[in-house]
N, CA, C and O atoms as CSV, one atom per row, in Angstrom:
chain,resi,resn,atom,element,x,y,z
A,1,MET,N,N,17.127,-23.750,62.660
A,1,MET,CA,C,17.348,-23.548,61.144
A,1,MET,C,C,18.734,-22.928,61.264
A,1,MET,O,O,19.546,-23.171,60.372
A,2,ILE,N,N,19.090,-22.119,62.328
A,2,ILE,CA,C,20.613,-21.630,62.210
A,2,ILE,C,C,21.433,-22.579,62.653
A,2,ILE,O,O,22.402,-22.844,61.941
A,3,ALA,N,N,21.275,-23.198,63.726
A,3,ALA,CA,C,22.065,-24.545,64.070
A,3,ALA,C,C,22.332,-25.275,63.355
A,3,ALA,O,O,23.462,-25.748,63.476
A,4,ARG,N,N,21.553,-25.721,62.342
A,4,ARG,CA,C,21.835,-26.610,61.101
A,4,ARG,C,C,22.982,-25.781,60.488
A,4,ARG,O,O,24.145,-26.170,60.605
A,5,ALA,N,N,22.660,-24.608,59.816
A,5,ALA,CA,C,23.705,-23.884,59.108
A,5,ALA,C,C,24.981,-23.949,60.113
A,5,ALA,O,O,26.106,-24.124,59.643
A,6,ALA,N,N,24.840,-23.849,61.061
A,6,ALA,CA,C,26.377,-23.606,62.236
A,6,ALA,C,C,27.275,-24.929,61.832
A,6,ALA,O,O,28.401,-24.961,61.335
A,7,GLU,N,N,26.505,-25.881,62.164
A,7,GLU,CA,C,26.925,-27.261,62.177
A,7,GLU,C,C,27.650,-27.500,60.418
A,7,GLU,O,O,28.688,-28.162,60.416
A,8,THR,N,N,27.300,-27.151,59.439
A,8,THR,CA,C,27.664,-27.042,58.168
A,8,THR,C,C,29.261,-26.230,58.296
A,8,THR,O,O,30.369,-26.748,58.154
A,9,ASN,N,N,28.934,-24.859,58.597
A,9,ASN,CA,C,29.914,-24.038,58.725
A,9,ASN,C,C,29.589,-23.031,59.633
A,9,ASN,O,O,28.666,-22.221,59.552
A,10,CYS,N,N,30.632,-23.186,60.713
A,10,CYS,CA,C,30.185,-22.364,61.958
A,10,CYS,C,C,30.636,-20.971,61.604
A,10,CYS,O,O,30.265,-20.091,62.382
A,11,SER,N,N,31.292,-20.649,60.680
A,11,SER,CA,C,31.593,-19.035,60.371
A,11,SER,C,C,30.375,-18.327,60.163
A,11,SER,O,O,30.474,-17.169,59.756
A,12,ILE,N,N,29.363,-18.754,60.346
A,12,ILE,CA,C,27.915,-18.145,59.932
A,12,ILE,C,C,27.801,-16.946,60.925
A,12,ILE,O,O,27.125,-15.959,60.634
A,13,PHE,N,N,28.433,-17.046,62.026
A,13,PHE,CA,C,28.199,-16.114,62.850
A,13,PHE,C,C,29.216,-14.963,62.865
A,13,PHE,O,O,29.245,-14.074,63.716
A,14,ARG,N,N,30.126,-15.102,61.715
A,14,ARG,CA,C,31.061,-13.807,61.506
A,14,ARG,C,C,30.176,-12.524,60.770
A,14,ARG,O,O,29.220,-12.615,60.000
A,15,ARG,N,N,30.854,-11.312,61.295
A,15,ARG,CA,C,30.327,-10.153,61.148
A,15,ARG,C,C,30.805,-9.800,59.551
A,15,ARG,O,O,30.186,-9.057,58.789
A,16,GLN,N,N,32.003,-10.487,59.260
A,16,GLN,CA,C,32.510,-9.916,58.186
A,16,GLN,C,C,31.855,-10.952,57.021
A,16,GLN,O,O,32.145,-10.714,55.848
A,17,GLY,N,N,31.013,-12.049,57.318
A,17,GLY,CA,C,30.473,-13.085,56.381
A,17,GLY,C,C,31.129,-14.130,56.571
A,17,GLY,O,O,32.272,-14.056,57.022
A,18,MET,N,N,30.508,-15.409,56.248
A,18,MET,CA,C,30.951,-16.685,56.003
A,18,MET,C,C,32.576,-16.777,55.202
A,18,MET,O,O,32.970,-16.139,54.225
A,19,LYS,N,N,33.239,-17.727,55.956
A,19,LYS,CA,C,34.165,-17.849,55.405
A,19,LYS,C,C,34.134,-19.280,54.626
A,19,LYS,O,O,33.320,-20.174,54.859
A,20,ASP,N,N,35.126,-19.323,53.700
A,20,ASP,CA,C,34.529,-20.679,52.837
A,20,ASP,C,C,35.259,-22.149,53.432
A,20,ASP,O,O,36.343,-22.340,53.983
A,21,LEU,N,N,34.503,-22.776,53.175
A,21,LEU,CA,C,34.441,-23.954,53.864
A,21,LEU,C,C,35.690,-24.826,53.904
A,21,LEU,O,O,35.684,-25.671,54.799
A,22,ASP,N,N,36.617,-24.793,53.218
A,22,ASP,CA,C,37.980,-25.452,53.246
A,22,ASP,C,C,38.895,-24.707,54.107
A,22,ASP,O,O,39.840,-25.271,54.658
A,23,VAL,N,N,38.584,-23.119,54.279
A,23,VAL,CA,C,39.265,-22.305,55.315
A,23,VAL,C,C,38.867,-22.553,56.658
A,23,VAL,O,O,39.675,-22.367,57.568
A,24,VAL,N,N,37.558,-23.006,56.913
A,24,VAL,CA,C,36.869,-23.086,58.507
A,24,VAL,C,C,37.265,-24.682,58.714
A,24,VAL,O,O,37.350,-25.028,59.893
A,25,ILE,N,N,37.478,-25.543,57.863
A,25,ILE,CA,C,38.084,-26.695,58.054
A,25,ILE,C,C,39.506,-26.917,58.337
A,25,ILE,O,O,39.829,-27.811,59.120
A,26,LYS,N,N,40.543,-26.041,57.658
A,26,LYS,CA,C,42.009,-25.860,57.718
A,26,LYS,C,C,42.043,-25.368,59.507
A,26,LYS,O,O,42.664,-26.089,60.289
A,27,ASP,N,N,41.365,-24.173,59.986
A,27,ASP,CA,C,41.369,-23.669,60.976
A,27,ASP,C,C,41.012,-24.394,62.097
A,27,ASP,O,O,41.575,-24.212,63.177
A,28,TYR,N,N,40.056,-25.264,61.925
A,28,TYR,CA,C,39.443,-25.982,63.145
A,28,TYR,C,C,40.581,-27.265,63.219
A,28,TYR,O,O,40.869,-27.888,64.241
A,29,LEU,N,N,41.036,-27.442,62.110
A,29,LEU,CA,C,42.594,-28.567,62.392
A,29,LEU,C,C,43.493,-27.986,63.066
A,29,LEU,O,O,44.146,-28.550,63.944
A,30,ASN,N,N,43.627,-26.744,62.714
A,30,ASN,CA,C,44.975,-25.902,63.546
A,30,ASN,C,C,44.380,-25.906,65.062
A,30,ASN,O,O,45.249,-25.998,65.929
A,31,ASN,N,N,43.449,-25.846,65.377
A,31,ASN,CA,C,43.277,-25.711,66.545
A,31,ASN,C,C,42.629,-27.178,67.232
A,31,ASN,O,O,41.771,-27.155,68.115
A,32,THR,N,N,43.100,-28.210,66.760
A,32,THR,CA,C,42.680,-29.572,66.900
A,32,THR,C,C,43.644,-29.969,68.548
A,32,THR,O,O,43.155,-30.676,69.428
A,33,LYS,N,N,44.849,-29.415,68.626
A,33,LYS,CA,C,45.491,-29.654,69.799
A,33,LYS,C,C,44.854,-28.583,71.262
A,33,LYS,O,O,44.838,-28.867,72.460
A,34,TYR,N,N,44.523,-27.692,70.761
A,34,TYR,CA,C,43.929,-26.627,71.852
A,34,TYR,C,C,42.632,-27.498,72.353
A,34,TYR,O,O,42.236,-27.652,73.509
A,35,CYS,N,N,42.258,-27.860,71.505
A,35,CYS,CA,C,40.630,-28.534,71.880
A,35,CYS,C,C,41.233,-29.845,72.665
A,35,CYS,O,O,40.820,-30.115,73.792
A,36,VAL,N,N,42.071,-30.518,72.117
A,36,VAL,CA,C,42.151,-31.857,73.006
A,36,VAL,C,C,42.928,-31.530,74.081
A,36,VAL,O,O,42.867,-32.529,74.798
A,37,GLN,N,N,43.808,-30.503,74.756
A,37,GLN,CA,C,44.427,-30.317,75.564
A,37,GLN,C,C,43.110,-29.904,76.519
A,37,GLN,O,O,43.109,-30.395,77.647
A,38,ASN,N,N,42.137,-29.150,76.196
A,38,ASN,CA,C,40.932,-28.566,77.207
A,38,ASN,C,C,40.126,-29.907,77.613
A,38,ASN,O,O,39.629,-30.070,78.727
A,39,MET,N,N,40.079,-30.625,76.805
A,39,MET,CA,C,39.784,-32.230,77.149
A,39,MET,C,C,40.689,-32.696,78.113
A,39,MET,O,O,40.238,-32.963,79.227
A,40,LEU,N,N,41.944,-32.851,77.875
A,40,LEU,CA,C,42.523,-33.687,78.919
A,40,LEU,C,C,42.502,-32.885,80.460
A,40,LEU,O,O,42.326,-33.482,81.522
A,41,ARG,N,N,42.674,-31.725,80.356
A,41,ARG,CA,C,42.675,-30.879,81.632
A,41,ARG,C,C,43.647,-31.263,82.674
A,41,ARG,O,O,44.720,-30.669,82.772
A,42,GLU,N,N,43.248,-32.420,83.607
A,42,GLU,CA,C,44.471,-32.216,84.504
A,42,GLU,C,C,45.171,-33.441,84.026
A,42,GLU,O,O,46.261,-33.561,84.586
A,43,LEU,N,N,44.879,-34.480,83.095
A,43,LEU,CA,C,45.639,-35.326,82.812
A,43,LEU,C,C,46.967,-35.031,82.071
A,43,LEU,O,O,47.927,-35.768,81.844
A,44,GLN,N,N,46.715,-33.612,81.734
A,44,GLN,CA,C,47.986,-33.316,81.142
A,44,GLN,C,C,49.386,-33.561,81.726
A,44,GLN,O,O,50.435,-33.565,81.082
A,45,GLU,N,N,49.223,-33.790,83.206
A,45,GLU,CA,C,50.430,-34.099,84.153
A,45,GLU,C,C,50.848,-35.639,83.581
A,45,GLU,O,O,52.030,-35.950,83.724
A,46,THR,N,N,49.990,-36.565,82.975
A,46,THR,CA,C,50.248,-37.850,83.053
A,46,THR,C,C,51.135,-38.253,82.194
A,46,THR,O,O,51.381,-37.395,81.345
A,47,PRO,N,N,51.757,-39.306,82.075
A,47,PRO,CA,C,52.858,-39.532,80.901
A,47,PRO,C,C,52.071,-39.130,79.589
A,47,PRO,O,O,52.458,-38.234,78.838
A,48,ARG,N,N,50.889,-39.908,79.381
A,48,ARG,CA,C,50.014,-39.466,78.238
A,48,ARG,C,C,50.071,-38.307,77.945
A,48,ARG,O,O,50.573,-37.979,76.870
A,49,GLY,N,N,49.492,-37.231,78.964
A,49,GLY,CA,C,49.392,-35.979,78.570
A,49,GLY,C,C,50.728,-35.287,78.235
A,49,GLY,O,O,50.846,-34.509,77.289
A,50,LYS,N,N,51.667,-35.602,79.026
A,50,LYS,CA,C,53.211,-34.835,78.735
A,50,LYS,C,C,53.247,-35.342,77.433
A,50,LYS,O,O,53.516,-34.490,76.586
A,51,LYS,N,N,53.010,-36.756,76.920
A,51,LYS,CA,C,53.647,-36.972,75.419
A,51,LYS,C,C,52.820,-36.331,74.421
A,51,LYS,O,O,53.217,-36.221,73.262
A,52,PHE,N,N,51.721,-35.913,74.792
A,52,PHE,CA,C,50.590,-35.289,73.675
A,52,PHE,C,C,51.015,-34.046,73.529
A,52,PHE,O,O,50.887,-33.543,72.413
A,53,LEU,N,N,51.718,-33.129,74.794
A,53,LEU,CA,C,52.188,-31.649,74.473
A,53,LEU,C,C,53.468,-31.503,74.125
A,53,LEU,O,O,54.101,-30.447,74.155
A,54,GLU,N,N,53.894,-32.658,73.760
A,54,GLU,CA,C,55.547,-32.614,72.940
A,54,GLU,C,C,55.023,-32.615,71.630
A,54,GLU,O,O,55.765,-32.051,70.825
A,55,CYS,N,N,53.754,-33.168,71.065
A,55,CYS,CA,C,53.327,-33.041,69.898
A,55,CYS,C,C,53.671,-31.511,68.930
A,55,CYS,O,O,53.426,-30.404,69.410
A,56,GLN,N,N,54.177,-31.664,67.733
A,56,GLN,CA,C,54.103,-30.215,67.116
A,56,GLN,C,C,53.098,-30.338,65.990
A,56,GLN,O,O,52.607,-29.309,65.526
A,57,THR,N,N,52.753,-31.554,65.510
A,57,THR,CA,C,51.899,-31.854,64.232
A,57,THR,C,C,50.457,-32.423,64.435
A,57,THR,O,O,50.021,-33.071,65.386
A,58,LEU,N,N,49.968,-32.101,63.543
A,58,LEU,CA,C,48.337,-33.210,63.949
A,58,LEU,C,C,48.926,-34.918,63.280
A,58,LEU,O,O,48.271,-35.930,63.530
A,59,GLU,N,N,49.937,-34.954,62.624
A,59,GLU,CA,C,50.196,-36.137,62.469
A,59,GLU,C,C,50.968,-37.070,63.494
A,59,GLU,O,O,50.993,-38.301,63.461
A,60,GLN,N,N,51.593,-36.239,64.411
A,60,GLN,CA,C,52.179,-36.684,65.538
A,60,GLN,C,C,50.887,-37.039,66.747
A,60,GLN,O,O,50.861,-38.020,67.490
A,61,ILE,N,N,50.095,-36.175,66.688
A,61,ILE,CA,C,48.623,-36.227,67.628
A,61,ILE,C,C,48.184,-37.697,67.126
A,61,ILE,O,O,47.141,-38.204,67.540
């Protein structure tokens, strides 16, 4: 049951209480580059990876 709630709003585990869903979504999108960077790992040194690292906005990604 808790896992389903976490799928809907992962801030369920915060000590300070849940964040508003819009805030959670915004925070998640702000972390997109970090998440993709972790997926790329050693591919960051390839031309594709270097181009990705140059991106500054979600739109550029």
